[in-house]
Structure formats: structure tokens, C-alpha cells
py3Dmol code that shows the C-alpha trace and the ligand (Angstrom):
import py3Dmol

protein = """\
ATOM      1  CA  UNK A   1       0.017   0.009  -0.093  1.00  0.00           C
ATOM      2  CA  UNK A   2       2.723   2.401   1.189  1.00  0.00           C
ATOM      3  CA  UNK A   3       4.759   1.512  -2.207  1.00  0.00           C
ATOM      4  CA  UNK A   4       1.703   2.363  -4.311  1.00  0.00           C
ATOM      5  CA  UNK A   5       1.221   5.569  -2.653  1.00  0.00           C
ATOM      6  CA  UNK A   6       4.829   6.534  -2.996  1.00  0.00           C
ATOM      7  CA  UNK A   7       4.702   5.591  -6.814  1.00  0.00           C
ATOM      8  CA  UNK A   8       1.668   7.737  -7.146  1.00  0.00           C
ATOM      9  CA  UNK A   9       3.245  10.580  -5.325  1.00  0.00           C
ATOM     10  CA  UNK A  10       6.496  10.434  -7.563  1.00  0.00           C
ATOM     11  CA  UNK A  11       4.316  10.334 -10.786  1.00  0.00           C
ATOM     12  CA  UNK A  12       2.374  13.132  -9.655  1.00  0.00           C
ATOM     13  CA  UNK A  13       5.383  15.260  -8.551  1.00  0.00           C
ATOM     14  CA  UNK A  14       7.094  14.445 -12.123  1.00  0.00           C
ATOM     15  CA  UNK A  15       3.971  15.397 -13.782  1.00  0.00           C
ATOM     16  CA  UNK A  16       3.946  18.769 -11.999  1.00  0.00           C
ATOM     17  CA  UNK A  17       7.773  19.206 -12.764  1.00  0.00           C
ATOM     18  CA  UNK A  18       6.963  18.485 -16.472  1.00  0.00           C
ATOM     19  CA  UNK A  19       4.236  20.746 -16.771  1.00  0.00           C
ATOM     20  CA  UNK A  20       5.877  24.017 -15.435  1.00  0.00           C
ATOM     21  CA  UNK A  21       6.365  26.689 -18.109  1.00  0.00           C
ATOM     22  CA  UNK A  22       9.984  26.723 -19.006  1.00  0.00           C
ATOM     23  CA  UNK A  23      12.676  28.658 -20.851  1.00  0.00           C
ATOM     24  CA  UNK A  24      14.619  26.092 -23.382  1.00  0.00           C
ATOM     25  CA  UNK A  25      18.447  26.566 -23.513  1.00  0.00           C
ATOM     26  CA  UNK A  26      20.064  24.634 -26.299  1.00  0.00           C
ATOM     27  CA  UNK A  27      23.782  24.074 -27.476  1.00  0.00           C
ATOM     28  CA  UNK A  28      25.056  21.737 -30.266  1.00  0.00           C
ATOM     29  CA  UNK A  29      27.951  20.447 -28.431  1.00  0.00           C
ATOM     30  CA  UNK A  30      28.965  19.457 -24.836  1.00  0.00           C
ATOM     31  CA  UNK A  31      31.277  22.581 -24.445  1.00  0.00           C
ATOM     32  CA  UNK A  32      28.254  24.707 -25.524  1.00  0.00           C
ATOM     33  CA  UNK A  33      26.057  23.549 -22.530  1.00  0.00           C
ATOM     34  CA  UNK A  34      28.647  22.390 -19.918  1.00  0.00           C
ATOM     35  CA  UNK A  35      29.325  25.796 -18.432  1.00  0.00           C
ATOM     36  CA  UNK A  36      25.489  26.208 -17.785  1.00  0.00           C
ATOM     37  CA  UNK A  37      24.864  22.773 -16.159  1.00  0.00           C
ATOM     38  CA  UNK A  38      26.692  23.428 -12.809  1.00  0.00           C
ATOM     39  CA  UNK A  39      24.502  26.599 -12.383  1.00  0.00           C
ATOM     40  CA  UNK A  40      21.192  24.652 -12.360  1.00  0.00           C
ATOM     41  CA  UNK A  41      19.312  24.010  -9.033  1.00  0.00           C
ATOM     42  CA  UNK A  42      16.799  21.489  -8.455  1.00  0.00           C
ATOM     43  CA  UNK A  43      17.819  19.494 -11.400  1.00  0.00           C
ATOM     44  CA  UNK A  44      16.171  16.146 -12.624  1.00  0.00           C
ATOM     45  CA  UNK A  45      17.121  14.599 -15.968  1.00  0.00           C
ATOM     46  CA  UNK A  46      14.854  12.966 -18.659  1.00  0.00           C
ATOM     47  CA  UNK A  47      16.282  10.954 -21.348  1.00  0.00           C
ATOM     48  CA  UNK A  48      14.337  10.539 -24.588  1.00  0.00           C
ATOM     49  CA  UNK A  49      16.236   8.343 -27.248  1.00  0.00           C
ATOM     50  CA  UNK A  50      19.602   9.570 -26.928  1.00  0.00           C
ATOM     51  CA  UNK A  51      18.830  13.064 -25.765  1.00  0.00           C
ATOM     52  CA  UNK A  52      19.316  14.133 -22.144  1.00  0.00           C
ATOM     53  CA  UNK A  53      17.059  16.996 -20.954  1.00  0.00           C
ATOM     54  CA  UNK A  54      18.100  18.765 -17.843  1.00  0.00           C
ATOM     55  CA  UNK A  55      15.152  20.254 -15.974  1.00  0.00           C
ATOM     56  CA  UNK A  56      15.767  22.639 -13.336  1.00  0.00           C
ATOM     57  CA  UNK A  57      16.175  26.391 -12.337  1.00  0.00           C
ATOM     58  CA  UNK A  58      18.800  29.120 -13.480  1.00  0.00           C
ATOM     59  CA  UNK A  59      18.660  31.890 -11.090  1.00  0.00           C
ATOM     60  CA  UNK A  60      15.137  30.699  -9.801  1.00  0.00           C
ATOM     61  CA  UNK A  61      13.835  30.742 -13.364  1.00  0.00           C
ATOM     62  CA  UNK A  62      12.600  27.432 -14.640  1.00  0.00           C
ATOM     63  CA  UNK A  63      14.572  26.164 -17.606  1.00  0.00           C
ATOM     64  CA  UNK A  64      15.311  23.204 -19.501  1.00  0.00           C
ATOM     65  CA  UNK A  65      18.657  22.777 -20.973  1.00  0.00           C
ATOM     66  CA  UNK A  66      19.731  20.073 -23.633  1.00  0.00           C
ATOM     67  CA  UNK A  67      22.475  19.365 -26.209  1.00  0.00           C
ATOM     68  CA  UNK A  68      21.063  18.921 -29.563  1.00  0.00           C
ATOM     69  CA  UNK A  69      24.002  17.379 -31.302  1.00  0.00           C
ATOM     70  CA  UNK A  70      25.486  18.944 -34.446  1.00  0.00           C
ATOM     71  CA  UNK A  71      23.485  19.631 -37.777  1.00  0.00           C
ATOM     72  CA  UNK A  72      20.076  20.507 -38.732  1.00  0.00           C
ATOM     73  CA  UNK A  73      18.356  17.126 -38.115  1.00  0.00           C
ATOM     74  CA  UNK A  74      19.676  17.060 -34.549  1.00  0.00           C
ATOM     75  CA  UNK A  75      18.435  20.677 -33.973  1.00  0.00           C
ATOM     76  CA  UNK A  76      15.079  19.835 -35.520  1.00  0.00           C
ATOM     77  CA  UNK A  77      14.655  16.728 -33.517  1.00  0.00           C
ATOM     78  CA  UNK A  78      15.443  18.564 -30.420  1.00  0.00           C
ATOM     79  CA  UNK A  79      13.367  21.373 -30.843  1.00  0.00           C
ATOM     80  CA  UNK A  80      10.382  19.079 -31.803  1.00  0.00           C
ATOM     81  CA  UNK A  81      10.946  17.190 -28.714  1.00  0.00           C
ATOM     82  CA  UNK A  82      11.105  20.464 -26.542  1.00  0.00           C
ATOM     83  CA  UNK A  83       7.946  21.793 -28.133  1.00  0.00           C
ATOM     84  CA  UNK A  84       5.806  18.504 -27.925  1.00  0.00           C
ATOM     85  CA  UNK A  85       6.952  16.972 -24.669  1.00  0.00           C
ATOM     86  CA  UNK A  86       7.716  19.848 -22.499  1.00  0.00           C
ATOM     87  CA  UNK A  87       5.925  23.226 -21.700  1.00  0.00           C
ATOM     88  CA  UNK A  88       8.697  25.349 -23.405  1.00  0.00           C
ATOM     89  CA  UNK A  89       7.824  29.033 -23.721  1.00  0.00           C
ATOM     90  CA  UNK A  90      10.888  30.133 -25.509  1.00  0.00           C
ATOM     91  CA  UNK A  91      14.157  28.911 -26.761  1.00  0.00           C
ATOM     92  CA  UNK A  92      17.632  30.340 -26.625  1.00  0.00           C
ATOM     93  CA  UNK A  93      20.410  28.777 -28.542  1.00  0.00           C
ATOM     94  CA  UNK A  94      23.930  29.375 -27.476  1.00  0.00           C
ATOM     95  CA  UNK A  95      27.032  28.324 -29.417  1.00  0.00           C
ATOM     96  CA  UNK A  96      29.761  29.039 -31.866  1.00  0.00           C
ATOM     97  CA  UNK A  97      29.803  29.994 -35.567  1.00  0.00           C
ATOM     98  CA  UNK A  98      32.170  30.692 -38.250  1.00  0.00           C
ATOM     99  CA  UNK A  99      32.374  34.428 -39.612  1.00  0.00           C
ATOM    100  CA  UNK A 100      30.869  35.398 -42.951  1.00  0.00           C
ATOM    101  CA  UNK A 101      31.192  39.104 -42.654  1.00  0.00           C
ATOM    102  CA  UNK A 102      34.965  40.042 -43.207  1.00  0.00           C
ATOM    103  CA  UNK A 103      34.816  42.593 -40.341  1.00  0.00           C
ATOM    104  CA  UNK A 104      34.345  39.769 -37.735  1.00  0.00           C
ATOM    105  CA  UNK A 105      36.996  38.092 -35.935  1.00  0.00           C
ATOM    106  CA  UNK A 106      37.038  35.291 -33.391  1.00  0.00           C
ATOM    107  CA  UNK A 107      35.331  36.415 -29.954  1.00  0.00           C
ATOM    108  CA  UNK A 108      32.977  38.651 -31.750  1.00  0.00           C
ATOM    109  CA  UNK A 109      29.369  38.040 -31.123  1.00  0.00           C
ATOM    110  CA  UNK A 110      26.495  37.719 -33.509  1.00  0.00           C
ATOM    111  CA  UNK A 111      22.706  37.797 -32.264  1.00  0.00           C
ATOM    112  CA  UNK A 112      20.482  36.509 -34.944  1.00  0.00           C
ATOM    113  CA  UNK A 113      17.821  38.900 -36.549  1.00  0.00           C
ATOM    114  CA  UNK A 114      17.139  36.242 -39.269  1.00  0.00           C
ATOM    115  CA  UNK A 115      18.005  32.428 -39.959  1.00  0.00           C
ATOM    116  CA  UNK A 116      18.311  31.071 -43.376  1.00  0.00           C
ATOM    117  CA  UNK A 117      19.224  27.434 -44.561  1.00  0.00           C
ATOM    118  CA  UNK A 118      21.969  28.201 -46.927  1.00  0.00           C
ATOM    119  CA  UNK A 119      22.104  24.409 -48.143  1.00  0.00           C
ATOM    120  CA  UNK A 120      18.239  24.317 -49.353  1.00  0.00           C
ATOM    121  CA  UNK A 121      18.708  24.266 -53.149  1.00  0.00           C
ATOM    122  CA  UNK A 122      15.483  24.337 -55.235  1.00  0.00           C
ATOM    123  CA  UNK A 123      17.023  26.533 -57.897  1.00  0.00           C
ATOM    124  CA  UNK A 124      16.256  24.065 -60.622  1.00  0.00           C
ATOM    125  CA  UNK A 125      12.636  24.948 -60.137  1.00  0.00           C
ATOM    126  CA  UNK A 126      13.274  28.820 -60.280  1.00  0.00           C
ATOM    127  CA  UNK A 127      13.277  29.161 -56.546  1.00  0.00           C
ATOM    128  CA  UNK A 128      15.812  31.525 -54.792  1.00  0.00           C
ATOM    129  CA  UNK A 129      18.619  29.557 -53.029  1.00  0.00           C
ATOM    130  CA  UNK A 130      17.594  29.012 -49.361  1.00  0.00           C
ATOM    131  CA  UNK A 131      13.814  28.985 -50.028  1.00  0.00           C
ATOM    132  CA  UNK A 132      12.018  25.956 -48.847  1.00  0.00           C
ATOM    133  CA  UNK A 133       9.214  24.629 -50.840  1.00  0.00           C
ATOM    134  CA  UNK A 134       5.749  25.927 -49.502  1.00  0.00           C
ATOM    135  CA  UNK A 135       7.318  29.007 -47.757  1.00  0.00           C
ATOM    136  CA  UNK A 136       7.150  32.816 -48.818  1.00  0.00           C
ATOM    137  CA  UNK A 137      10.682  33.779 -47.373  1.00  0.00           C
ATOM    138  CA  UNK A 138      13.898  32.066 -46.896  1.00  0.00           C
ATOM    139  CA  UNK A 139      14.458  33.996 -43.530  1.00  0.00           C
ATOM    140  CA  UNK A 140      12.902  32.828 -40.355  1.00  0.00           C
ATOM    141  CA  UNK A 141      12.590  35.797 -37.923  1.00  0.00           C
ATOM    142  CA  UNK A 142      13.597  35.318 -34.158  1.00  0.00           C
ATOM    143  CA  UNK A 143      11.505  37.020 -31.453  1.00  0.00           C
ATOM    144  CA  UNK A 144      12.348  40.713 -31.452  1.00  0.00           C
ATOM    145  CA  UNK A 145      12.081  40.824 -27.611  1.00  0.00           C
ATOM    146  CA  UNK A 146      14.449  38.045 -27.116  1.00  0.00           C
ATOM    147  CA  UNK A 147      16.998  39.566 -29.797  1.00  0.00           C
ATOM    148  CA  UNK A 148      16.788  42.821 -27.694  1.00  0.00           C
ATOM    149  CA  UNK A 149      17.423  41.017 -24.408  1.00  0.00           C
ATOM    150  CA  UNK A 150      20.287  39.046 -25.795  1.00  0.00           C
ATOM    151  CA  UNK A 151      21.833  42.304 -27.307  1.00  0.00           C
ATOM    152  CA  UNK A 152      21.395  44.061 -23.897  1.00  0.00           C
ATOM    153  CA  UNK A 153      23.042  41.088 -22.023  1.00  0.00           C
ATOM    154  CA  UNK A 154      25.902  41.039 -24.760  1.00  0.00           C
ATOM    155  CA  UNK A 155      26.330  44.579 -24.433  1.00  0.00           C
ATOM    156  CA  UNK A 156      26.739  44.582 -20.764  1.00  0.00           C
ATOM    157  CA  UNK A 157      29.069  41.691 -20.623  1.00  0.00           C
ATOM    158  CA  UNK A 158      31.336  42.600 -23.604  1.00  0.00           C
ATOM    159  CA  UNK A 159      30.598  46.220 -24.537  1.00  0.00           C
ATOM    160  CA  UNK A 160      29.065  47.412 -27.865  1.00  0.00           C
ATOM    161  CA  UNK A 161      32.212  46.974 -30.139  1.00  0.00           C
ATOM    162  CA  UNK A 162      32.309  43.242 -30.064  1.00  0.00           C
ATOM    163  CA  UNK A 163      28.497  42.538 -30.644  1.00  0.00           C
ATOM    164  CA  UNK A 164      26.505  42.787 -33.786  1.00  0.00           C
ATOM    165  CA  UNK A 165      22.963  41.704 -34.720  1.00  0.00           C
ATOM    166  CA  UNK A 166      22.272  40.078 -38.228  1.00  0.00           C
ATOM    167  CA  UNK A 167      21.533  37.281 -40.440  1.00  0.00           C
ATOM    168  CA  UNK A 168      22.898  33.787 -39.444  1.00  0.00           C
ATOM    169  CA  UNK A 169      22.950  30.988 -41.942  1.00  0.00           C
ATOM    170  CA  UNK A 170      22.936  27.226 -41.217  1.00  0.00           C
ATOM    171  CA  UNK A 171      23.804  24.110 -43.268  1.00  0.00           C
ATOM    172  CA  UNK A 172      24.799  20.609 -42.846  1.00  0.00           C
ATOM    173  CA  UNK A 173      28.514  21.721 -43.782  1.00  0.00           C
ATOM    174  CA  UNK A 174      31.594  23.083 -41.828  1.00  0.00           C
ATOM    175  CA  UNK A 175      32.404  25.914 -44.058  1.00  0.00           C
ATOM    176  CA  UNK A 176      36.335  26.220 -44.592  1.00  0.00           C
ATOM    177  CA  UNK A 177      36.403  27.940 -47.928  1.00  0.00           C
ATOM    178  CA  UNK A 178      37.130  31.522 -48.867  1.00  0.00           C
ATOM    179  CA  UNK A 179      34.925  31.349 -51.881  1.00  0.00           C
ATOM    180  CA  UNK A 180      31.981  29.655 -50.178  1.00  0.00           C
ATOM    181  CA  UNK A 181      32.226  32.057 -47.294  1.00  0.00           C
ATOM    182  CA  UNK A 182      32.400  35.045 -49.680  1.00  0.00           C
ATOM    183  CA  UNK A 183      29.092  33.548 -51.555  1.00  0.00           C
ATOM    184  CA  UNK A 184      27.273  33.345 -48.126  1.00  0.00           C
ATOM    185  CA  UNK A 185      28.066  37.010 -47.267  1.00  0.00           C
ATOM    186  CA  UNK A 186      27.022  38.148 -50.588  1.00  0.00           C
ATOM    187  CA  UNK A 187      23.886  36.140 -51.181  1.00  0.00           C
ATOM    188  CA  UNK A 188      22.559  36.180 -47.775  1.00  0.00           C
ATOM    189  CA  UNK A 189      24.340  39.247 -46.262  1.00  0.00           C
ATOM    190  CA  UNK A 190      25.120  36.662 -43.485  1.00  0.00           C
ATOM    191  CA  UNK A 191      27.273  37.574 -40.681  1.00  0.00           C
ATOM    192  CA  UNK A 192      27.849  34.006 -39.557  1.00  0.00           C
ATOM    193  CA  UNK A 193      27.546  30.525 -40.380  1.00  0.00           C
ATOM    194  CA  UNK A 194      26.817  27.427 -38.230  1.00  0.00           C
ATOM    195  CA  UNK A 195      24.926  24.142 -38.465  1.00  0.00           C
ATOM    196  CA  UNK A 196      21.604  24.292 -36.385  1.00  0.00           C
ATOM    197  CA  UNK A 197      20.117  27.742 -36.009  1.00  0.00           C
ATOM    198  CA  UNK A 198      17.832  27.901 -38.992  1.00  0.00           C
ATOM    199  CA  UNK A 199      16.603  24.334 -38.531  1.00  0.00           C
ATOM    200  CA  UNK A 200      15.682  25.076 -34.891  1.00  0.00           C
ATOM    201  CA  UNK A 201      13.910  28.295 -36.229  1.00  0.00           C
ATOM    202  CA  UNK A 202      12.018  26.368 -38.839  1.00  0.00           C
ATOM    203  CA  UNK A 203      10.579  24.055 -36.122  1.00  0.00           C
ATOM    204  CA  UNK A 204       9.948  26.682 -33.465  1.00  0.00           C
ATOM    205  CA  UNK A 205       8.112  28.697 -35.858  1.00  0.00           C
ATOM    206  CA  UNK A 206       5.974  25.782 -36.677  1.00  0.00           C
ATOM    207  CA  UNK A 207       5.038  25.442 -32.866  1.00  0.00           C
ATOM    208  CA  UNK A 208       4.837  29.360 -32.483  1.00  0.00           C
ATOM    209  CA  UNK A 209       7.571  29.204 -30.007  1.00  0.00           C
ATOM    210  CA  UNK A 210       9.844  32.386 -29.793  1.00  0.00           C
ATOM    211  CA  UNK A 211      13.566  31.840 -30.171  1.00  0.00           C
ATOM    212  CA  UNK A 212      16.933  33.728 -30.463  1.00  0.00           C
ATOM    213  CA  UNK A 213      20.455  32.390 -31.512  1.00  0.00           C
ATOM    214  CA  UNK A 214      23.576  33.554 -29.728  1.00  0.00           C
ATOM    215  CA  UNK A 215      26.940  32.774 -31.561  1.00  0.00           C
ATOM    216  CA  UNK A 216      30.402  33.621 -30.741  1.00  0.00           C
ATOM    217  CA  UNK A 217      32.619  33.684 -33.792  1.00  0.00           C
ATOM    218  CA  UNK A 218      35.221  30.824 -33.486  1.00  0.00           C
ATOM    219  CA  UNK A 219      36.866  30.913 -36.952  1.00  0.00           C
ATOM    220  CA  UNK A 220      36.654  32.841 -40.136  1.00  0.00           C
ATOM    221  CA  UNK A 221      35.275  29.824 -42.195  1.00  0.00           C
ATOM    222  CA  UNK A 222      38.131  30.078 -44.655  1.00  0.00           C
ATOM    223  CA  UNK A 223      41.172  27.779 -45.216  1.00  0.00           C
ATOM    224  CA  UNK A 224      42.263  28.041 -41.727  1.00  0.00           C
ATOM    225  CA  UNK A 225      38.923  27.400 -40.241  1.00  0.00           C
ATOM    226  CA  UNK A 226      39.506  23.974 -38.854  1.00  0.00           C
ATOM    227  CA  UNK A 227      42.506  24.961 -37.018  1.00  0.00           C
ATOM    228  CA  UNK A 228      41.326  28.080 -35.707  1.00  0.00           C
ATOM    229  CA  UNK A 229      38.138  26.429 -34.497  1.00  0.00           C
ATOM    230  CA  UNK A 230      39.913  23.673 -32.722  1.00  0.00           C
ATOM    231  CA  UNK A 231      41.976  26.476 -30.892  1.00  0.00           C
ATOM    232  CA  UNK A 232      39.100  28.865 -30.068  1.00  0.00           C
ATOM    233  CA  UNK A 233      36.142  26.121 -29.663  1.00  0.00           C
ATOM    234  CA  UNK A 234      36.347  26.339 -25.647  1.00  0.00           C
ATOM    235  CA  UNK A 235      36.765  30.063 -25.137  1.00  0.00           C
ATOM    236  CA  UNK A 236      34.304  30.893 -27.700  1.00  0.00           C
ATOM    237  CA  UNK A 237      31.676  28.769 -26.530  1.00  0.00           C
ATOM    238  CA  UNK A 238      32.144  30.023 -22.952  1.00  0.00           C
ATOM    239  CA  UNK A 239      31.608  33.417 -24.267  1.00  0.00           C
ATOM    240  CA  UNK A 240      28.316  32.895 -25.557  1.00  0.00           C
ATOM    241  CA  UNK A 241      27.409  31.120 -22.418  1.00  0.00           C
ATOM    242  CA  UNK A 242      28.374  34.257 -20.514  1.00  0.00           C
ATOM    243  CA  UNK A 243      25.836  36.259 -22.500  1.00  0.00           C
ATOM    244  CA  UNK A 244      23.152  33.573 -21.881  1.00  0.00           C
ATOM    245  CA  UNK A 245      23.746  33.681 -18.068  1.00  0.00           C
ATOM    246  CA  UNK A 246      23.621  37.462 -18.025  1.00  0.00           C
ATOM    247  CA  UNK A 247      19.977  37.076 -19.457  1.00  0.00           C
ATOM    248  CA  UNK A 248      18.960  35.129 -16.418  1.00  0.00           C
ATOM    249  CA  UNK A 249      20.431  37.746 -13.848  1.00  0.00           C
TER     250      UNK A 249
END
"""
ligand_1 = """\
10
LIG
N 30.600 26.654 -36.595
C 31.713 27.036 -36.174
N 32.631 27.470 -37.227
C 31.896 26.823 -38.323
C 31.935 26.961 -39.778
N 33.077 27.502 -40.354
N 31.257 26.349 -40.491
C 29.892 25.778 -39.999
N 29.628 25.941 -38.525
C 30.572 26.324 -37.881
"""
view = py3Dmol.view(width=600, height=400)
view.addModel(protein, "pdb")
view.setStyle({"model": 0}, {"cartoon": {"style": "trace"}})
view.addModel(ligand_1, "xyz")
view.setStyle({"model": 1}, {"stick": {}})
view.zoomTo()
view.show()
């Protein structure tokens, strides 16, 4: 009898836990979320497939933190799970990116004002590159309010010089080519390139969940990209985390 009561109580409290409205925080790699996890209080884990969701509080605000894995499919899958299994009110992506704008250097920060999937190509049918079938625009637009909150936090952590707002493009490619990066800048006026943001945006839009992407530049997406990326990965991932943490102060 006591065991049944304990089981019911556990199930009830887990249900309450799962139904609390939470802000989702997503990074693609361990290094993009590991600086956040020790700051969480009242943490519980839930695993779905091979995705671990850390459900807890960040500075007393209910959050759910997870690693999506690299690439658009992983980002779309994670966003779908967040939207359908948890009561998520907004999504903040934190991580690193290659620079597309020639004026950006490693450690500069880009806050997304638009996200485009640069590897979508239906040009054979007369569509502009990046435009998905059934959509009017190739740009997915983040929440203005979250963009402003992220900008304010970034300015207060790093100062205005290091921070810019603009288009971030995503594709299932690590860009390490001068010509390709010049194309992304010219075609999309992209400030940064990464591998998840626009996929997260497409799914979040589908569920009407506001989102923003915070990216610190780790490399210049040119011939030296893989070397600079390896060297800068940790520092730049933590730079984005410091902005995210400032948003929760
Ligand atoms: N993330 C960090 N650097 C990148 C690059 N050069 N291309 C794609 N994603 C990245």
C-alpha cells in the first residue's frame, strides 16, 4: 500500500515538474552547454532516445537545458521534442559560428535577427537559394524581444564593439573555404555560419515558440577554419554562455 502511494506521489510530482512553463536553452555540443549545467538548481534529468534534458532552475527561473548534437536534423529533432513533450515558452540557442562578414573576428558575437538554411537548393525550379518549398520567405525571424534581451546582455558583458546583430545561415556543412564564405556573405548578407540555428527556427516557428540564437565567432570559415576552430572552440563557447547567463540575472 505504502509503495503504491509513493509511486503515485512520484508520478504526480514528476507530472507537475514536466508541466511547469520553462525557457529552453540549447547548444549543439557538450562545450556549448557544460558551463550552464553546474549553475542549475533542483535538477532532474529526462532521457528521450539519446537526448538528455536537464530540467531545473537557473537563478530561480524554470529552464530546460539540452545538447542537440551537431547539424540540422539534430536541431530539428531536439526542437520538436522540446515543443511537444515539455512546456517550453521560448528557446535560446547558445554556441559558436564561423564568420561570414569580413569585419568579424574570433570572439565577436552575432545575435540572430534572421536565420536561413543556406544549403536548401530548389534553384532548378526557379526558387531562390535557401527558399524551402511551401514557404514565402527564406528568412526565419526570431523574437524581437529575445533579440533585444540578448543584445542588452551581450553589451553589458562585452561592450558594444564586440557585438553585432544580423543574419545567421545554417547548413549541414562545416564551411572552410574562402569562396564559399564570400558567397554566403554576398547572397544572404550573412554575418555568421553554423549548422543548427535555422533548423531550430523552422521547427520553433511551426510551434509558435519564440527563439533567438547567440553565437560567438570561433573561426573565419576560410582555409584556416578547422585549425582556428579547434583552438578557439572552448573560449568562444564559454563567451556565448556568459551572455546567456547574463540574460538570467
Ligand atoms: N561552427 C563554427 N564554425 C563553423 C564553420 N566554419 N562552418 C559551420 N559551422 C561552424
